[in-house]
Each structure stands twice: as structure tokens, then as C-alpha cells.
All heavy atoms as TSV, in Angstrom:
chain	resi	resn	atom	element	x	y	z
A	1	MET	N	N	74.549	77.292	135.630
A	1	MET	CA	C	73.969	76.443	136.635
A	1	MET	C	C	74.711	75.109	136.600
A	1	MET	O	O	75.008	74.592	135.533
A	1	MET	CB	C	72.477	76.246	136.338
A	1	MET	CG	C	71.798	75.322	137.298
A	1	MET	SD	S	70.002	75.230	137.131
A	1	MET	CE	C	69.772	74.782	135.460
A	2	GLN	N	N	75.003	74.608	137.775
A	2	GLN	CA	C	75.671	73.317	137.885
A	2	GLN	C	C	74.758	72.356	138.625
A	2	GLN	O	O	74.092	72.738	139.589
A	2	GLN	CB	C	76.981	73.451	138.649
A	2	GLN	CG	C	78.009	74.293	137.939
A	2	GLN	CD	C	79.246	74.492	138.791
A	2	GLN	OE1	O	79.202	74.484	140.005
A	2	GLN	NE2	N	80.376	74.689	138.130
A	3	ARG	N	N	74.725	71.130	138.158
A	3	ARG	CA	C	73.924	70.079	138.812
A	3	ARG	C	C	74.855	68.965	139.251
A	3	ARG	O	O	75.753	68.577	138.511
A	3	ARG	CB	C	72.884	69.512	137.844
A	3	ARG	CG	C	71.894	70.519	137.391
A	3	ARG	CD	C	70.959	69.904	136.402
A	3	ARG	NE	N	70.153	70.952	135.798
A	3	ARG	CZ	C	69.203	70.755	134.941
A	3	ARG	NH1	N	68.928	69.546	134.536
A	3	ARG	NH2	N	68.521	71.754	134.451
A	4	GLN	N	N	74.600	68.475	140.462
A	4	GLN	CA	C	75.425	67.391	140.981
A	4	GLN	C	C	74.563	66.533	141.890
A	4	GLN	O	O	73.777	67.054	142.694
A	4	GLN	CB	C	76.607	67.980	141.757
A	4	GLN	CG	C	77.543	66.958	142.310
A	4	GLN	CD	C	78.704	67.612	143.055
A	4	GLN	OE1	O	78.742	68.830	143.234
A	4	GLN	NE2	N	79.648	66.805	143.490
A	5	ARG	N	N	74.677	65.242	141.755
A	5	ARG	CA	C	73.942	64.323	142.629
A	5	ARG	C	C	74.468	64.454	144.057
A	5	ARG	O	O	75.667	64.594	144.285
A	5	ARG	CB	C	74.114	62.876	142.167
A	5	ARG	CG	C	73.492	62.615	140.822
A	5	ARG	CD	C	72.108	62.095	140.988
A	5	ARG	NE	N	71.499	61.945	139.667
A	5	ARG	CZ	C	70.221	62.037	139.460
A	5	ARG	NH1	N	69.407	62.266	140.462
A	5	ARG	NH2	N	69.720	61.894	138.271
A	6	ALA	N	N	73.555	64.406	145.018
A	6	ALA	CA	C	73.955	64.468	146.426
A	6	ALA	C	C	74.689	63.186	146.794
A	6	ALA	O	O	74.279	62.089	146.414
A	6	ALA	CB	C	72.729	64.652	147.311
A	7	ALA	N	N	75.774	63.319	147.515
A	7	ALA	CA	C	76.583	62.157	147.894
A	7	ALA	C	C	75.829	61.227	148.836
A	7	ALA	O	O	75.962	60.011	148.753
A	7	ALA	CB	C	77.885	62.619	148.537
A	8	ASP	N	N	74.990	61.799	149.716
A	8	ASP	CA	C	74.286	60.983	150.700
A	8	ASP	C	C	72.983	60.387	150.174
A	8	ASP	O	O	72.454	59.455	150.763
A	8	ASP	CB	C	74.002	61.803	151.967
A	8	ASP	CG	C	73.103	62.995	151.691
A	8	ASP	OD1	O	73.132	63.510	150.550
A	8	ASP	OD2	O	72.384	63.428	152.610
A	9	ASP	N	N	72.478	60.901	149.056
A	9	ASP	CA	C	71.218	60.403	148.496
A	9	ASP	C	C	71.195	60.764	147.013
A	9	ASP	O	O	70.903	61.889	146.638
A	9	ASP	CB	C	70.029	61.036	149.225
A	9	ASP	CG	C	68.689	60.507	148.742
A	9	ASP	OD1	O	68.648	59.768	147.728
A	9	ASP	OD2	O	67.675	60.838	149.370
A	10	GLU	N	N	71.519	59.801	146.163
A	10	GLU	CA	C	71.645	60.080	144.738
A	10	GLU	C	C	70.321	60.440	144.066
A	10	GLU	O	O	70.318	60.842	142.904
A	10	GLU	CB	C	72.325	58.909	144.033
A	10	GLU	CG	C	73.783	58.802	144.397
A	10	GLU	CD	C	74.533	57.836	143.509
A	10	GLU	OE1	O	73.963	57.346	142.518
A	10	GLU	OE2	O	75.706	57.587	143.809
A	11	ARG	N	N	69.210	60.303	144.769
A	11	ARG	CA	C	67.930	60.745	144.203
A	11	ARG	C	C	67.847	62.262	144.183
A	11	ARG	O	O	67.109	62.833	143.396
A	11	ARG	CB	C	66.758	60.180	145.016
A	11	ARG	CG	C	66.650	58.661	144.952
A	11	ARG	CD	C	65.594	58.168	145.895
A	11	ARG	NE	N	66.014	58.465	147.272
A	11	ARG	CZ	C	65.307	58.186	148.353
A	11	ARG	NH1	N	64.133	57.606	148.254
A	11	ARG	NH2	N	65.760	58.488	149.548
A	12	ARG	N	N	68.601	62.899	145.052
A	12	ARG	CA	C	68.614	64.366	145.129
A	12	ARG	C	C	69.647	64.933	144.179
A	12	ARG	O	O	70.727	64.383	144.010
A	12	ARG	CB	C	68.949	64.821	146.546
A	12	ARG	CG	C	67.865	64.563	147.540
A	12	ARG	CD	C	68.181	65.108	148.920
A	12	ARG	NE	N	69.331	65.995	148.962
A	12	ARG	CZ	C	70.123	66.158	150.011
A	12	ARG	NH1	N	69.895	65.516	151.115
A	12	ARG	NH2	N	71.153	66.988	149.962
A	13	VAL	N	N	69.286	66.043	143.564
A	13	VAL	CA	C	70.217	66.761	142.688
A	13	VAL	C	C	70.428	68.143	143.288
A	13	VAL	O	O	69.472	68.872	143.555
A	13	VAL	CB	C	69.666	66.878	141.252
A	13	VAL	CG1	C	70.606	67.694	140.387
A	13	VAL	CG2	C	69.443	65.495	140.650
A	14	LEU	N	N	71.676	68.501	143.509
A	14	LEU	CA	C	72.023	69.806	144.054
A	14	LEU	C	C	72.286	70.749	142.889
A	14	LEU	O	O	73.072	70.436	141.993
A	14	LEU	CB	C	73.257	69.698	144.943
A	14	LEU	CG	C	73.175	68.659	146.070
A	14	LEU	CD1	C	74.504	68.568	146.799
A	14	LEU	CD2	C	72.046	68.993	147.025
A	15	VAL	N	N	71.613	71.879	142.896
A	15	VAL	CA	C	71.757	72.859	141.831
A	15	VAL	C	C	72.390	74.109	142.416
A	15	VAL	O	O	71.918	74.643	143.415
A	15	VAL	CB	C	70.383	73.198	141.213
A	15	VAL	CG1	C	70.510	74.245	140.131
A	15	VAL	CG2	C	69.720	71.938	140.672
A	16	THR	N	N	73.458	74.570	141.809
A	16	THR	CA	C	74.129	75.786	142.254
A	16	THR	C	C	74.400	76.683	141.044
A	16	THR	O	O	74.529	76.205	139.918
A	16	THR	CB	C	75.470	75.467	142.949
A	16	THR	OG1	O	76.290	74.716	142.062
A	16	THR	CG2	C	75.261	74.685	144.236
A	17	LEU	N	N	74.479	77.962	141.311
A	17	LEU	CA	C	74.789	78.917	140.249
A	17	LEU	C	C	76.278	78.918	139.960
A	17	LEU	O	O	77.104	78.789	140.863
A	17	LEU	CB	C	74.375	80.326	140.667
A	17	LEU	CG	C	72.894	80.642	140.671
A	17	LEU	CD1	C	72.656	82.057	141.192
A	17	LEU	CD2	C	72.301	80.492	139.286
A	18	THR	N	N	76.602	79.097	138.705
A	18	THR	CA	C	77.994	79.288	138.306
A	18	THR	C	C	78.339	80.762	138.540
A	18	THR	O	O	77.471	81.580	138.870
A	18	THR	CB	C	78.179	78.961	136.821
A	18	THR	OG1	O	77.342	79.838	136.067
A	18	THR	CG2	C	77.827	77.512	136.523
A	19	ASP	N	N	79.603	81.101	138.362
A	19	ASP	CA	C	80.010	82.505	138.482
A	19	ASP	C	C	79.239	83.369	137.489
A	19	ASP	O	O	78.816	84.483	137.807
A	19	ASP	CB	C	81.512	82.657	138.250
A	19	ASP	CG	C	82.341	82.084	139.392
A	19	ASP	OD1	O	81.792	81.910	140.499
A	19	ASP	OD2	O	83.540	81.805	139.175
A	20	ALA	N	N	79.042	82.855	136.275
A	20	ALA	CA	C	78.288	83.606	135.257
A	20	ALA	C	C	76.840	83.816	135.706
A	20	ALA	O	O	76.267	84.890	135.509
A	20	ALA	CB	C	78.326	82.872	133.923
A	21	GLY	N	N	76.251	82.818	136.325
A	21	GLY	CA	C	74.882	82.946	136.831
A	21	GLY	C	C	74.790	83.969	137.948
A	21	GLY	O	O	73.855	84.766	137.999
A	22	ARG	N	N	75.745	83.946	138.850
A	22	ARG	CA	C	75.765	84.926	139.948
A	22	ARG	C	C	75.923	86.344	139.405
A	22	ARG	O	O	75.350	87.289	139.921
A	22	ARG	CB	C	76.871	84.591	140.949
A	22	ARG	CG	C	76.489	83.476	141.913
A	22	ARG	CD	C	77.522	83.302	143.014
A	22	ARG	NE	N	78.734	82.648	142.531
A	22	ARG	CZ	C	78.868	81.349	142.330
A	22	ARG	NH1	N	77.852	80.540	142.556
A	22	ARG	NH2	N	80.005	80.833	141.890
A	23	ALA	N	N	76.692	86.484	138.327
A	23	ALA	CA	C	76.906	87.805	137.733
A	23	ALA	C	C	75.617	88.373	137.139
A	23	ALA	O	O	75.483	89.581	136.996
A	23	ALA	CB	C	77.985	87.724	136.664
A	24	LEU	N	N	74.673	87.514	136.823
A	24	LEU	CA	C	73.404	87.968	136.236
A	24	LEU	C	C	72.385	88.415	137.281
A	24	LEU	O	O	71.370	89.009	136.936
A	24	LEU	CB	C	72.794	86.846	135.388
A	24	LEU	CG	C	73.549	86.502	134.117
A	24	LEU	CD1	C	72.925	85.282	133.458
A	24	LEU	CD2	C	73.553	87.681	133.162
A	25	ARG	N	N	72.635	88.124	138.546
A	25	ARG	CA	C	71.665	88.467	139.594
A	25	ARG	C	C	71.310	89.948	139.612
A	25	ARG	O	O	70.140	90.311	139.602
A	25	ARG	CB	C	72.191	88.072	140.970
A	25	ARG	CG	C	71.957	86.658	141.319
A	25	ARG	CD	C	72.404	86.421	142.749
A	25	ARG	NE	N	72.095	85.069	143.149
A	25	ARG	CZ	C	72.665	84.448	144.142
A	25	ARG	NH1	N	73.589	85.064	144.850
A	25	ARG	NH2	N	72.337	83.228	144.441
A	26	GLU	N	N	72.311	90.797	139.665
A	26	GLU	CA	C	72.045	92.235	139.786
A	26	GLU	C	C	71.330	92.784	138.557
A	26	GLU	O	O	70.320	93.472	138.703
A	26	GLU	CB	C	73.339	93.003	140.072
A	26	GLU	CG	C	73.093	94.432	140.528
A	26	GLU	CD	C	72.182	94.532	141.763
A	26	GLU	OE1	O	72.312	93.706	142.677
A	26	GLU	OE2	O	71.338	95.438	141.783
A	27	PRO	N	N	71.794	92.492	137.342
A	27	PRO	CA	C	71.030	92.978	136.181
A	27	PRO	C	C	69.593	92.448	136.161
A	27	PRO	O	O	68.667	93.158	135.754
A	27	PRO	CB	C	71.828	92.458	134.981
A	27	PRO	CG	C	73.201	92.226	135.490
A	27	PRO	CD	C	73.050	91.856	136.929
A	28	ALA	N	N	69.389	91.226	136.618
A	28	ALA	CA	C	68.041	90.642	136.618
A	28	ALA	C	C	67.113	91.372	137.590
A	28	ALA	O	O	65.902	91.438	137.357
A	28	ALA	CB	C	68.109	89.160	136.978
A	29	ARG	N	N	67.666	91.930	138.647
A	29	ARG	CA	C	66.832	92.673	139.607
A	29	ARG	C	C	66.213	93.915	138.977
A	29	ARG	O	O	65.206	94.422	139.462
A	29	ARG	CB	C	67.674	93.071	140.817
A	29	ARG	CG	C	67.969	91.919	141.737
A	29	ARG	CD	C	68.638	92.404	143.023
A	29	ARG	NE	N	68.811	91.300	143.927
A	29	ARG	CZ	C	69.992	90.755	144.230
A	29	ARG	NH1	N	71.098	91.239	143.714
A	29	ARG	NH2	N	70.066	89.742	145.063
A	30	GLN	N	N	66.815	94.409	137.926
A	30	GLN	CA	C	66.323	95.621	137.265
A	30	GLN	C	C	65.181	95.339	136.283
A	30	GLN	O	O	64.487	96.266	135.860
A	30	GLN	CB	C	67.476	96.310	136.518
A	30	GLN	CG	C	68.674	96.618	137.382
A	30	GLN	CD	C	68.329	97.459	138.608
A	30	GLN	OE1	O	67.580	98.411	138.508
A	30	GLN	NE2	N	68.872	97.098	139.758
A	31	VAL	N	N	64.983	94.087	135.911
A	31	VAL	CA	C	64.005	93.740	134.870
A	31	VAL	C	C	62.584	94.175	135.233
A	31	VAL	O	O	61.910	94.806	134.404
A	31	VAL	CB	C	64.074	92.242	134.519
A	31	VAL	CG1	C	62.925	91.815	133.620
A	31	VAL	CG2	C	65.409	91.935	133.848
A	32	PRO	N	N	62.063	93.899	136.428
A	32	PRO	CA	C	60.687	94.325	136.722
A	32	PRO	C	C	60.472	95.839	136.572
A	32	PRO	O	O	59.480	96.274	135.975
A	32	PRO	CB	C	60.460	93.869	138.167
A	32	PRO	CG	C	61.392	92.724	138.340
A	32	PRO	CD	C	62.609	93.086	137.525
A	33	ALA	N	N	61.409	96.637	137.060
A	33	ALA	CA	C	61.276	98.093	136.948
A	33	ALA	C	C	61.349	98.538	135.494
A	33	ALA	O	O	60.603	99.424	135.063
A	33	ALA	CB	C	62.359	98.788	137.770
A	34	GLN	N	N	62.219	97.910	134.726
A	34	GLN	CA	C	62.334	98.258	133.313
A	34	GLN	C	C	61.068	97.890	132.549
A	34	GLN	O	O	60.620	98.646	131.682
A	34	GLN	CB	C	63.556	97.570	132.697
A	34	GLN	CG	C	64.865	98.120	133.223
A	34	GLN	CD	C	66.068	97.302	132.785
A	34	GLN	OE1	O	65.927	96.209	132.252
A	34	GLN	NE2	N	67.257	97.842	133.020
A	35	LEU	N	N	60.468	96.747	132.869
A	35	LEU	CA	C	59.216	96.350	132.227
A	35	LEU	C	C	58.088	97.307	132.599
A	35	LEU	O	O	57.285	97.695	131.744
A	35	LEU	CB	C	58.835	94.921	132.621
A	35	LEU	CG	C	59.661	93.819	131.982
A	35	LEU	CD1	C	59.312	92.470	132.596
A	35	LEU	CD2	C	59.452	93.787	130.482
A	36	ALA	N	N	58.027	97.679	133.863
A	36	ALA	CA	C	56.989	98.612	134.305
A	36	ALA	C	C	57.134	99.940	133.585
A	36	ALA	O	O	56.147	100.516	133.102
A	36	ALA	CB	C	57.062	98.808	135.816
A	37	GLN	N	N	58.350	100.438	133.476
A	37	GLN	CA	C	58.588	101.704	132.785
A	37	GLN	C	C	58.233	101.589	131.307
A	37	GLN	O	O	57.597	102.476	130.736
A	37	GLN	CB	C	60.038	102.135	132.947
A	37	GLN	CG	C	60.331	103.485	132.306
A	37	GLN	CD	C	61.776	103.908	132.510
A	37	GLN	OE1	O	62.583	103.170	133.047
A	37	GLN	NE2	N	62.100	105.108	132.086
A	38	ALA	N	N	58.609	100.500	130.665
A	38	ALA	CA	C	58.344	100.313	129.241
A	38	ALA	C	C	56.853	100.197	128.949
A	38	ALA	O	O	56.406	100.539	127.863
A	38	ALA	CB	C	59.080	99.078	128.729
A	39	SER	N	N	56.076	99.729	129.939
A	39	SER	CA	C	54.637	99.559	129.723
A	39	SER	C	C	53.917	100.895	129.602
A	39	SER	O	O	52.838	100.966	129.013
A	39	SER	CB	C	54.022	98.749	130.867
A	39	SER	OG	O	53.906	99.552	132.040
A	40	GLY	N	N	54.486	101.937	130.196
A	40	GLY	CA	C	53.826	103.237	130.181
A	40	GLY	C	C	52.665	103.324	131.154
A	40	GLY	O	O	51.904	104.292	131.141
A	41	CYS	N	N	52.503	102.320	131.999
A	41	CYS	CA	C	51.403	102.278	132.970
A	41	CYS	C	C	51.908	102.710	134.345
A	41	CYS	O	O	53.076	102.527	134.680
A	41	CYS	CB	C	50.839	100.862	133.091
A	41	CYS	SG	S	50.089	100.231	131.584
A	42	SER	N	N	50.983	103.230	135.125
A	42	SER	CA	C	51.303	103.545	136.518
A	42	SER	C	C	51.305	102.250	137.326
A	42	SER	O	O	50.802	101.217	136.866
A	42	SER	CB	C	50.268	104.499	137.100
A	42	SER	OG	O	49.016	103.827	137.259
A	43	ILE	N	N	51.843	102.318	138.542
A	43	ILE	CA	C	51.840	101.141	139.421
A	43	ILE	C	C	50.405	100.689	139.680
A	43	ILE	O	O	50.110	99.494	139.669
A	43	ILE	CB	C	52.574	101.439	140.749
A	43	ILE	CG1	C	54.057	101.717	140.481
A	43	ILE	CG2	C	52.409	100.298	141.743
A	43	ILE	CD1	C	54.812	100.555	139.870
A	44	GLY	N	N	49.505	101.640	139.874
A	44	GLY	CA	C	48.096	101.303	140.093
A	44	GLY	C	C	47.489	100.581	138.907
A	44	GLY	O	O	46.738	99.617	139.066
A	45	GLU	N	N	47.801	101.057	137.713
A	45	GLU	CA	C	47.288	100.411	136.497
A	45	GLU	C	C	47.851	99.000	136.348
A	45	GLU	O	O	47.121	98.067	135.983
A	45	GLU	CB	C	47.637	101.248	135.263
A	45	GLU	CG	C	46.875	102.550	135.179
A	45	GLU	CD	C	47.414	103.471	134.099
A	45	GLU	OE1	O	48.641	103.501	133.876
A	45	GLU	OE2	O	46.588	104.164	133.472
A	46	LEU	N	N	49.133	98.831	136.628
A	46	LEU	CA	C	49.736	97.507	136.541
A	46	LEU	C	C	49.144	96.561	137.586
A	46	LEU	O	O	48.905	95.387	137.299
A	46	LEU	CB	C	51.250	97.598	136.697
A	46	LEU	CG	C	51.989	98.241	135.524
A	46	LEU	CD1	C	53.459	98.442	135.871
A	46	LEU	CD2	C	51.836	97.417	134.263
A	47	THR	N	N	48.898	97.079	138.784
A	47	THR	CA	C	48.279	96.264	139.835
A	47	THR	C	C	46.886	95.836	139.411
A	47	THR	O	O	46.511	94.664	139.541
A	47	THR	CB	C	48.225	97.058	141.157
A	47	THR	OG1	O	49.557	97.394	141.541
A	47	THR	CG2	C	47.564	96.248	142.257
A	48	ASP	N	N	46.097	96.784	138.882
A	48	ASP	CA	C	44.742	96.477	138.419
A	48	ASP	C	C	44.784	95.453	137.288
A	48	ASP	O	O	44.006	94.484	137.283
A	48	ASP	CB	C	44.043	97.751	137.959
A	48	ASP	CG	C	42.622	97.493	137.490
A	48	ASP	OD1	O	41.824	96.927	138.274
A	48	ASP	OD2	O	42.318	97.843	136.325
A	49	LEU	N	N	45.674	95.644	136.343
A	49	LEU	CA	C	45.795	94.718	135.225
A	49	LEU	C	C	46.158	93.322	135.711
A	49	LEU	O	O	45.583	92.321	135.263
A	49	LEU	CB	C	46.845	95.229	134.231
A	49	LEU	CG	C	47.120	94.352	133.018
A	49	LEU	CD1	C	45.850	94.131	132.193
A	49	LEU	CD2	C	48.208	94.980	132.157
A	50	THR	N	N	47.093	93.241	136.635
A	50	THR	CA	C	47.497	91.944	137.194
A	50	THR	C	C	46.317	91.252	137.858
A	50	THR	O	O	46.077	90.058	137.645
A	50	THR	CB	C	48.647	92.126	138.206
A	50	THR	OG1	O	49.759	92.714	137.526
A	50	THR	CG2	C	49.057	90.809	138.829
A	51	GLN	N	N	45.554	91.993	138.655
A	51	GLN	CA	C	44.391	91.413	139.327
A	51	GLN	C	C	43.344	90.951	138.323
A	51	GLN	O	O	42.750	89.882	138.482
A	51	GLN	CB	C	43.790	92.417	140.304
A	51	GLN	CG	C	44.676	92.679	141.500
A	51	GLN	CD	C	44.200	93.839	142.359
A	51	GLN	OE1	O	43.335	94.606	141.971
A	51	GLN	NE2	N	44.795	93.969	143.534
A	52	ARG	N	N	43.119	91.744	137.290
A	52	ARG	CA	C	42.137	91.371	136.272
A	52	ARG	C	C	42.579	90.125	135.500
A	52	ARG	O	O	41.772	89.241	135.216
A	52	ARG	CB	C	41.898	92.542	135.325
A	52	ARG	CG	C	41.177	93.697	136.044
A	52	ARG	CD	C	41.039	94.927	135.199
A	52	ARG	NE	N	40.238	94.640	134.006
A	52	ARG	CZ	C	40.200	95.428	132.942
A	52	ARG	NH1	N	40.905	96.533	132.907
A	52	ARG	NH2	N	39.452	95.115	131.906
A	53	LEU	N	N	43.868	90.034	135.188
A	53	LEU	CA	C	44.377	88.852	134.495
A	53	LEU	C	C	44.285	87.607	135.378
A	53	LEU	O	O	43.954	86.525	134.898
A	53	LEU	CB	C	45.819	89.083	134.046
A	53	LEU	CG	C	45.988	90.035	132.866
A	53	LEU	CD1	C	47.459	90.372	132.656
A	53	LEU	CD2	C	45.378	89.467	131.604
A	54	GLN	N	N	44.572	87.768	136.671
A	54	GLN	CA	C	44.452	86.631	137.591
A	54	GLN	C	C	42.994	86.177	137.691
A	54	GLN	O	O	42.718	84.974	137.730
A	54	GLN	CB	C	45.006	86.996	138.961
A	54	GLN	CG	C	46.512	87.122	138.967
A	54	GLN	CD	C	47.052	87.697	140.264
A	54	GLN	OE1	O	46.341	88.305	141.052
A	54	GLN	NE2	N	48.354	87.524	140.471
A	55	GLN	N	N	42.074	87.135	137.723
A	55	GLN	CA	C	40.652	86.801	137.771
A	55	GLN	C	C	40.238	86.072	136.488
A	55	GLN	O	O	39.533	85.064	136.544
A	55	GLN	CB	C	39.805	88.059	137.955
A	55	GLN	CG	C	38.318	87.771	137.993
A	55	GLN	CD	C	37.493	89.056	138.114
A	55	GLN	OE1	O	38.018	90.153	138.049
A	55	GLN	NE2	N	36.197	88.894	138.282
A	56	LEU	N	N	40.672	86.556	135.342
A	56	LEU	CA	C	40.356	85.911	134.074
A	56	LEU	C	C	40.898	84.487	134.050
A	56	LEU	O	O	40.205	83.543	133.649
A	56	LEU	CB	C	40.933	86.718	132.910
A	56	LEU	CG	C	40.803	86.091	131.523
A	56	LEU	CD1	C	39.328	85.913	131.144
A	56	LEU	CD2	C	41.524	86.939	130.493
A	57	ARG	N	N	42.114	84.328	134.516
A	57	ARG	CA	C	42.724	82.996	134.556
A	57	ARG	C	C	41.928	82.043	135.449
A	57	ARG	O	O	41.688	80.893	135.091
A	57	ARG	CB	C	44.164	83.123	135.052
A	57	ARG	CG	C	44.945	81.854	134.977
A	57	ARG	CD	C	46.423	82.146	135.253
A	57	ARG	NE	N	47.160	80.928	135.204
A	57	ARG	CZ	C	47.657	80.323	136.274
A	57	ARG	NH1	N	47.530	80.861	137.460
A	57	ARG	NH2	N	48.320	79.194	136.157
A	58	ARG	N	N	41.518	82.533	136.614
A	58	ARG	CA	C	40.700	81.707	137.521
A	58	ARG	C	C	39.391	81.314	136.847
A	58	ARG	O	O	38.961	80.166	136.933
A	58	ARG	CB	C	40.421	82.450	138.824
A	58	ARG	CG	C	41.555	82.417	139.820
A	58	ARG	CD	C	41.124	82.934	141.193
A	58	ARG	NE	N	40.602	84.291	141.131
A	58	ARG	CZ	C	41.338	85.389	141.227
A	58	ARG	NH1	N	42.637	85.294	141.379
A	58	ARG	NH2	N	40.784	86.582	141.182
A	59	GLN	N	N	38.739	82.280	136.188
A	59	GLN	CA	C	37.471	81.994	135.530
A	59	GLN	C	C	37.651	80.971	134.416
A	59	GLN	O	O	36.841	80.053	134.276
A	59	GLN	CB	C	36.858	83.276	134.970
A	59	GLN	CG	C	36.327	84.191	136.041
A	59	GLN	CD	C	35.916	85.545	135.491
A	59	GLN	OE1	O	36.468	86.041	134.522
A	59	GLN	NE2	N	34.932	86.150	136.134
A	60	LEU	N	N	38.685	81.121	133.624
A	60	LEU	CA	C	38.923	80.166	132.545
A	60	LEU	C	C	39.231	78.782	133.096
A	60	LEU	O	O	38.761	77.773	132.575
A	60	LEU	CB	C	40.077	80.653	131.657
A	60	LEU	CG	C	39.788	81.904	130.834
A	60	LEU	CD1	C	41.060	82.391	130.160
A	60	LEU	CD2	C	38.689	81.655	129.822
A	61	PHE	N	N	40.000	78.735	134.162
A	61	PHE	CA	C	40.348	77.453	134.768
A	61	PHE	C	C	39.115	76.796	135.380
A	61	PHE	O	O	38.881	75.615	135.204
A	61	PHE	CB	C	41.429	77.652	135.831
A	61	PHE	CG	C	41.899	76.366	136.445
A	61	PHE	CD1	C	42.789	75.547	135.775
A	61	PHE	CD2	C	41.460	75.982	137.701
A	61	PHE	CE1	C	43.226	74.353	136.337
A	61	PHE	CE2	C	41.896	74.798	138.267
A	61	PHE	CZ	C	42.774	73.985	137.588
A	62	ASP	N	N	38.298	77.584	136.083
A	62	ASP	CA	C	37.103	77.048	136.738
A	62	ASP	C	C	36.075	76.551	135.723
A	62	ASP	O	O	35.350	75.606	135.996
A	62	ASP	CB	C	36.461	78.097	137.645
A	62	ASP	CG	C	37.297	78.399	138.880
A	62	ASP	OD1	O	38.230	77.601	139.177
A	62	ASP	OD2	O	37.050	79.416	139.524
A	63	ASP	N	N	36.007	77.175	134.554
A	63	ASP	CA	C	35.023	76.804	133.538
A	63	ASP	C	C	35.526	75.731	132.584
A	63	ASP	O	O	34.761	75.229	131.768
A	63	ASP	CB	C	34.600	78.040	132.729
A	63	ASP	CG	C	33.764	78.996	133.560
A	63	ASP	OD1	O	33.248	78.586	134.621
A	63	ASP	OD2	O	33.638	80.170	133.146
A	64	ALA	N	N	36.800	75.372	132.677
A	64	ALA	CA	C	37.367	74.395	131.756
A	64	ALA	C	C	36.833	73.008	132.072
A	64	ALA	O	O	36.598	72.654	133.225
A	64	ALA	CB	C	38.887	74.416	131.855
A	65	PRO	N	N	36.651	72.189	131.038
A	65	PRO	CA	C	36.237	70.793	131.266
A	65	PRO	C	C	37.287	70.061	132.097
A	65	PRO	O	O	38.465	70.407	132.071
A	65	PRO	CB	C	36.164	70.197	129.866
A	65	PRO	CG	C	36.184	71.332	128.919
A	65	PRO	CD	C	36.812	72.500	129.635
A	66	ASP	N	N	36.864	69.024	132.809
A	66	ASP	CA	C	37.792	68.286	133.670
A	66	ASP	C	C	38.980	67.726	132.909
A	66	ASP	O	O	40.063	67.606	133.441
A	66	ASP	CB	C	37.050	67.150	134.385
A	66	ASP	CG	C	36.132	67.672	135.487
A	66	ASP	OD1	O	36.358	68.809	135.959
A	66	ASP	OD2	O	35.185	66.963	135.865
A	67	ALA	N	N	38.816	67.380	131.644
A	67	ALA	CA	C	39.912	66.825	130.862
A	67	ALA	C	C	41.062	67.816	130.732
A	67	ALA	O	O	42.226	67.414	130.640
A	67	ALA	CB	C	39.424	66.423	129.486
A	68	ALA	N	N	40.753	69.097	130.751
A	68	ALA	CA	C	41.793	70.109	130.606
A	68	ALA	C	C	42.643	70.216	131.872
A	68	ALA	O	O	43.750	70.729	131.829
A	68	ALA	CB	C	41.184	71.468	130.282
A	69	HIS	N	N	42.132	69.761	133.003
A	69	HIS	CA	C	42.873	69.838	134.260
A	69	HIS	C	C	43.915	68.744	134.382
A	69	HIS	O	O	44.777	68.809	135.224
A	69	HIS	CB	C	41.913	69.774	135.457
A	69	HIS	CG	C	40.959	70.924	135.520
A	69	HIS	ND1	N	41.327	72.173	135.958
A	69	HIS	CD2	C	39.656	71.030	135.186
A	69	HIS	CE1	C	40.293	72.985	135.895
A	69	HIS	NE2	N	39.271	72.312	135.423
A	70	ALA	N	N	43.809	67.729	133.574
A	70	ALA	CA	C	44.736	66.581	133.697
A	70	ALA	C	C	46.079	66.882	133.107
A	70	ALA	O	O	46.299	67.718	132.341
A	70	ALA	CB	C	44.133	65.349	133.028
């Protein structure tokens, strides 16, 4: 990854991938399928698990004291 300040506005930082970063795109696309296969779960089971985890996260966040939100 390369970072460079924008010439027209130095508050902005332009981020671009290097050749090495671009080379990782295709292998990275395979990661979700490989994780799903390694889990031994069906797509339905993974979907259900994801929904249950999101629900748990919402419940924990909603029940947390206000200080935890800061």
C-alpha cells in the first residue's frame, strides 16, 4: 500500500495498492470459501450462526452501560 498526500489538498491522503498488494487480490477472494469449507458447516448453518452472533452483539451493545459506548 502506498500513501501520498493529495497535491490539491494536503489534508487528503491518497492510498493505492502496490503491485504486491494487487497480486494478493485473487488469492484473497478464495478466503471466504476456504473458511466456510474448513468450518464443516452448511451455508444455512453459517447464515444462522451469523444472524445469531449479530443478534447477540446487538443485545450486548443495547444492554451495555452508557460509559461503554464512549
